C-alpha positions, -999 to 999 in steps of 0.1 A, spaced: -428 -257 168 -422 -261 130 -387 -272 119 -381 -239 101 -391 -219 132 -366 -240 153 -339 -233 128 -347 -196 128 -347 -196 166 -313 -213 166 -301 -187 142 -313 -159 164 -296 -174 194 -263 -178 175 -266 -142 163 -272 -129 199 -242 -149 211 -220 -134 184 -232 -99 194 -223 -106 230 -189 -118 221 -182 -88 200 -195 -63 226 -171 -40 244 -163 -51 279 -173 -16 291 -209 -25 281 -211 -47 311 -197 -24 338 -220 -14 366 -214 23 372 -225 23 408 -203 -6 417 -174 8 398 -177 41 416 -180 24 450 -148 4 444 -130 35 432 -139 53 464 -125 24 484 -93 26 464 -87 62 473 -81 54 510 -45 46 518 -20 46 547 -10 81 536 -46 92 535 -66 70 559 -94 96 564 -114 112 536 -146 131 532 -174 133 506 -162 166 491 -127 154 484 -138 120 471 -164 137 449 -137 158 433 -114 129 428 -139 105 414 -156 132 393 -192 126 405 -218 148 423 -215 151 461 -250 138 467 -241 107 447 -208 103 465 -225 106 499 -251 79 490 -223 56 479 -205 63 512 -236 55 532 -240 23 513 -204 13 519 -208 22 556 -239 1 559 -220 -29 545 -191 -24 568 -165 -14 542 -163 22 556 -168 37 590 -173 72 602 -145 90 621 -157 103 654 -193 104 641 -182 131 616 -188 133 578 -153 119 572 -148 82 567 -121 55 569 -119 19 558 -140 -6 578 -134 -41 590 -151 -56 560 -121 -45 538 -98 -61 563 -118 -94 562 -116 -94 524 -79 -87 525 -72 -117 548 -94 -139 527 -74 -129 497 -41 -136 514 -52 -169 527 -62 -179 492 -28 -172 478 -8 -203 470 22 -180 472 18 -175 509 13 -212 516 46 -220 498 63 -188 511 57 -190 548 80 -220 556 107 -204 534 105 -172 554 107 -192 586 139 -210 574 154 -177 563 146 -162 597 163 -192 614 195 -187 593 197 -150 597 180 -142 630 162 -114 612 125 -106 605 116 -118 570 88 -108 547 71 -118 514 59 -90 492 40 -85 460 34 -55 438 -1 -39 433 4 -14 406 23 15 422 25 -1 457 43 -30 472 22 -51 497 35 -72 525 16 -105 523 35 -128 548 61 -125 575 83 -144 600 90 -122 630 125 -124 645 128 -140 679 159 -119 686 152 -91 711 175 -67 694 157 -72 661 121 -72 675 116 -35 667 109 -44 631 71 -46 631 60 -42 595 26 -59 594 10 -81 568 -11 -57 546 13 -28 549 17 -9 516 47 12 506 53 32 474 70 10 449 91 37 432 106 48 465 116 14 479 141 -12 469 113 -38 472 95 -20 443 127 -18 423 131 -55 425 95 -63 418 95 -41 387 124 -59 373 104 -73 344 90 -38 333 105 -20 304 111 18 304 79 22 283 59 2 308 73 23 337 63 54 319 27 41 316 27 33 353 41 67 362 29 92 335 37 122 357 69 142 351 82 141 387 79 113 411 69 119 447 99 123 469 102 106 503 139 111 510 168 126 491 175 91 477 140 86 461 142 85 423 128 118 410 121 108 374 110 76 356 144 75 339 161 74 373 137 48 385 145 27 354 182 28 363 175 16 398 153 -12 384 179 -23 359 207 -23 386 186 -46 408 178 -69 378 215 -71 368 226 -78 404 198 -103 411 188 -86 443 182 -51 458 200 -36 488 189 -5 508 208 9 537 185 35 554 175 49 520 137 48 527 134 47 565 161 59 588 178 31 608 163 3 586 182 -16 560 169 -44 538 180 -71 513 154 -81 488 154 -107 460 129 -116 433 107 -147 432 97 -160 398 69 -183 386 70 -211 361 69 -187 332 99 -167 346 78 -137 356 86 -118 388 56 -125 411 69 -116 445 100 -107 465 116 -120 497 132 -96 520 152 -96 553 152 -65 574 181 -52 595 172 -26 622 204 -7 615 217 19 590 240 -7 575 236 -43 565 266 -58 582 297 -48 601 319 -64 574 316 -71 537 316 -109 544 286 -104 568 267 -84 541 275 -109 514 263 -138 536 230 -121 541 226 -113 504 233 -149 495 209 -162 521 180 -140 509 187 -150 473 188 -187 483 153 -183 499 140 -165 468 153 -193 445 138 -219 469 104 -203 467 107 -199 429 114 -236 426 82 -243 445 65 -223 418 81 -244 391 107 -219 380 139 -232 367 165 -204 365 189 -200 336 226 -209 343 235 -172 342 206 -160 365 223 -136 390 199 -145 419 205 -182 413 243 -177 412 242 -160 446 219 -188 459 244 -214 448 271 -197 469 248 -198 499 242 -235 493 279 -242 490 287 -224 522 260 -243 541 277 -276 532 
C-alpha cells in the first residue's frame, strides 16, 4: 500500500475513533435488552406476580412484544409462570445472579466478621444493608443464637422502601434536598404507617436528624414489635456505602436509657470498624465515631 494511502487510512481510523468518542451513550443501547431488564425490575416483594398486560402498560410497549420478551426471559430461567397461567414471577436465574453479586462484594467479606462480633456483644441479629435507589437491600446477616430473639428472620436479599425505614434515612445521609427531590419526584410519598414521612421535605428532616446524630433509631415505626438501631458505614472517600443494624424484637430498644445507649454505641462501634476496613478515617467531630469511642472506652 502506498505511503499516502496508509496515512489516509490512519486518518480515517482516527476520525472514526473520534466519532465514536463523541457519540451519545444512548446510541449503543440495545432496545430488546433494555426492555427485558426493565421488565425484571418491575417485579418486587410488593408485586411478586405480574402479567403481560400490566407490564406492557408500565414499559410502554405492545403486548405482543412484551409477551415475546416474557417468553425469552422464561426460557432463560429469569422468569417462571405462576400455576401455568399467563402471569409470571422471578425465576431462580435472578436469585443466582443476586448471590453471585453479593459474593463478589468486598463489603460483605469485610462486613460479615464485624456483624458476628456485634451479635456476640449484643446477642441480637445483625445485618449489613446497602441502598439501591429507592430501596434498601439486606446483603449480609448474623442470626442471633438467643431463642427469644430468633424470631427476627429478615433474609439476605430482602428489600424495604428506603423512605419508610430508618435504614433508608441513614443510607441517604449524603443526599441533599435537591437529590432527594430527584429520587422522589412525586408530591406524596407512599404511606406504610402513620410514622412514614409523607413528603420529601419531611423525609429530608428525618435524614438530617440521623446524619446529625450519627445513627438512626426506630421503635416499631415500620413494623410492629420490631425496633432497630442503624449506623452508617463510609468508604475511603467518606461516602456512605452501607449501614449496619441490630434488630430488637420488641417495641422498645431497651428497658432503660443506659441499655439503649449501650446498644447505640455498640452498633456505631461496628459501623466505624467496618468503615476503617474500607480505609475511612473519620473526622474528630464525626458523631458516629464519637459514640464508637464511648463503646470502646466502656469495653476496656
